[in-house]
Each structure stands twice: as structure tokens, then as C-alpha cells.
N, C-alpha and C positions, 0 to 999 in steps of 0.2 A: 766350537764343537756342539752338536745338537744333543741335548739331554733326553734320554729315552725314559718315558714315563713307565713305572712298573705296572704290571698287569692288574694288580688289585686296585690301584688308583684309577687306571683307565676304565675298568669295569664300573667303578663307583661313579665316575664322571659321566659315562655313557648312560647309566641307569638314571642318574639325576636329570640329565638333559632330556631324556625321554619322558620323565615325569613332568617336567616343566611344560613340554610340548602338549602333553595330554591335559594338564590342568589349565593351560592357558586358553583352551578352546571352550570359551564360555557359552557358545551357541549350542553345545551338546550337553544334554543332561548327564550328570555323573551318578552312576550307581555307587552306593556306599561300599559294596564289596570290592568294586574296581578301585575305589579310592584307597581302601586299605591295602590292596595289592600294590598300588603305586608306592605307598609308604614302605612296604616290605622290600622293595627293590634295594633300598639302602639300609633300613633299620632291621631287616631280617623278619623271618616268620614269627608272627605274634609279638613283634616289637623287640625280639631278642637278637641284637646285632651280633654278627660273627666277624665283623671288621673292627679291629682295635681302635681305629680313628673315629668310628661312628658310635654314638651312644645307644645303650639299651634304653628303650622308652616304655617298655611294658611296666606297669605298676606305678607310673607317674600319677600324682594326684590330679584331679580335674583342674584345680586352680593352677597347679604347676604347669600343666600342659598349655592351658589358655595363656598364662603369663609368658611362656616361652614363645608361642606364636606371636603374641603382641610385640615383644621386643625385637623379633625378627622383622615384623611388619614395619616397625618404626626405625629400623636400621640401628638400633641401640646395641645390637649384637651382630657380628658378621661371621659368616661361615668360615671354616678353616682355610688356610692358604698353603700352597706349595709351589705355585708357578712364579709369579712376580708379586711384589708388595701391592696389596689392594685387590688382587685378582683371586676370588674365592674358588676353592676346589669344588665345593658344592654350591648350590644356589638356593639355600633355604630361605633367604630373604624374598626372592621372587616367588618361591612356592607358597610361603606364608601369605604373601600379598595376593596370590591368585585364589586362595580359598575363601569361600563365603563364611560368614559368622556361623551359620547353621552347620556347615561342614566341620568347622573347627570344634564346635560343641559336641557334635556326634563323635568325632575322633577322640576328643578328651574323655568322654564317657566310656568309649570302647577300650582305650589303652589303660585307663585307670582301673578297669575291671579285670585286667590280665595280671597274671602273677609275674613278678620280677624274677628273672633267672640270672644269677651272677655269672660273669664271664669266667671261663676256665683259664687261669693264668697263674704263674708262679710268683711267689713273694718271699722276701727275706725276713724270717721271724725276728731277727735282732733289730732290723730297721723298723719292723712293724710294732715292736714293743715300745720303741721311742715315739713312733707315730701315735700310739694309743694315748700317751701322756699329752702330746700336742693337741690331739683331737679334743680330749676332755677339757683342756684349758681354753682353746680358741674356737672350737667348732660345734661342740655338743649342744650349746644353747639353742641353735637353730636346726642342726642336723642330728636329731635325737636318736637314741638307741644305737650309738656308734655309727651313725650315718645310714641306718637301715630303714628308717621311717620316711615315707613321702608326706611330710607335714606342710600343708598349705603350698607355698611356692618353693619350698626347700626340696631339692631333688635328692634321690637316693644316691649315696656315695659308695656305700659298702657293696662291693661286687661289680661296680662299674669298671669299664676298661681303663687301665692305667694310662695308656697313651692319650686317650680322650681327656681324662682328668688333668693330666700334665699340661695339655694345651690350654685348658680352661684357666689354670693358674697363670700361665703365660699371658693369655688374653686379658685377664683381670689386671695384672700388673702393668701391661702396656696400654690399658684402657681401651682395648678393642672390644671388650665386653664390659658394659656399664653395670655396676652392682651397687647396692646401698653403701653409703660411706662407711658404716660400721664394719661391713664385711671387707671392704677395700683396705681399711686400716689394719684389720687382723691379718689379711694376706700379705700386706706390705711388710709386716714385722717378721715374716717367715724367711729363713735363709733357704738357699737351694737344697741344703741337706735336710732341712725341716720338711720341705715339700716332698722330697723323695721318701722320707720316713712316713709321711701321711699316705702317700700313694701305696706303699707296701702294706700299711695298716688296713686301708680300705680293701685292697685285693685279698688279703688274708681273712679279714673279718667277714667279707661277703660269702665266703665258702665254708664258714663254720656251721 
């Protein structure tokens, strides 16, 4: 039986493939405004994604943005999957590799200067209360102010899309996304219920 791709994922894949085609044409000079428009195809206007599987990138720190591009360039982090094992839904690795260092630096400055706007999503207050305790114990050291601060290469967690964050936990545990050993050890100690509680905490905290 042929599996039909849902419309949201089809649009996301189409937009991303168009982006790669545009970025891969190195013979043509790229205007910065056009470059931002390409990013917005997936990450939304002003970096505020409306697709739960795609992260909000407005408000990233410059260091965090640069680090993210670097890990994609080095294939230390692979884009999300939904077709077959090893076949990415998006092609962020290829996009990152197609960008020049100057373009990455320009984009890092641009998105770090934008305001992070939390995703509008529902959360369970009871689970969030448990997540608050877990965050303070295991995550606050790096993701300060309850995950609201973009500190160095620590991304904003509060207000980020829950499906995106859930996938990042999965990728860390399966080692599809390489992280510092200290972070991996902390995540590994979390139960599925702990992770769910953290997701609800970040969703609720971001909209306070």
C-alpha cells in the first residue's frame, strides 16, 4: 500500500527542496533579503515557525546559530526523518553546506536580533509542575531562566514547539544528534514520563 504524505509535510519538503536548488546555484550572487526569504519558507516569517516539527529560530544567540550550522555541516546532526531510516525530511545538512561563512554570519546576526515568539500550544499544568522540578535539577545550569535565555550555544526551550523538542530528545538518545557527554548523561537518566513533563513545562513556561 502506498503511504500518502500529509499536506503539511509535502509543503515543507517542497519548500526545502526549492531552497536547496536556489542555494546550490553558486554562480548567482545571493541577495540577503532573498536568503532570509528562503529561510522563511520553512522557519516562518521573522523566524517564527508555524509548523510544529520545525523550530522557531528567532532570538537564537549568534553563537548558537553558528554552532547549529556547523553541526549540520559536519553531519553531527541530521534533519528529521519520516520516510525511511536515514532519509531526512528536510535537507538542512545540504543547506548548511551550501551557505558561505559570510552568509551564515549575516543570518546569525539577523536572527539573533529578532524577538523569540513562543508557539501557541496547549500544555497540562500538572505535568508542567513536575517538569519544573526536573528542569531545575537537570537543565537549568545551561538553559537558564527556565529555558527562556539564549545563552551561548544553549537554545531557547521555553515556548519552542513540543513536537520539535520531543524529536530532539529522541535524536539525542539514539545518538542521531551529538551533544556534550554531560548533556547526554542527563538526558539518558530521564524516563519517557520525565521527558513528557519537561515538554509540558517548556510549552507552559514560554507563554507566561
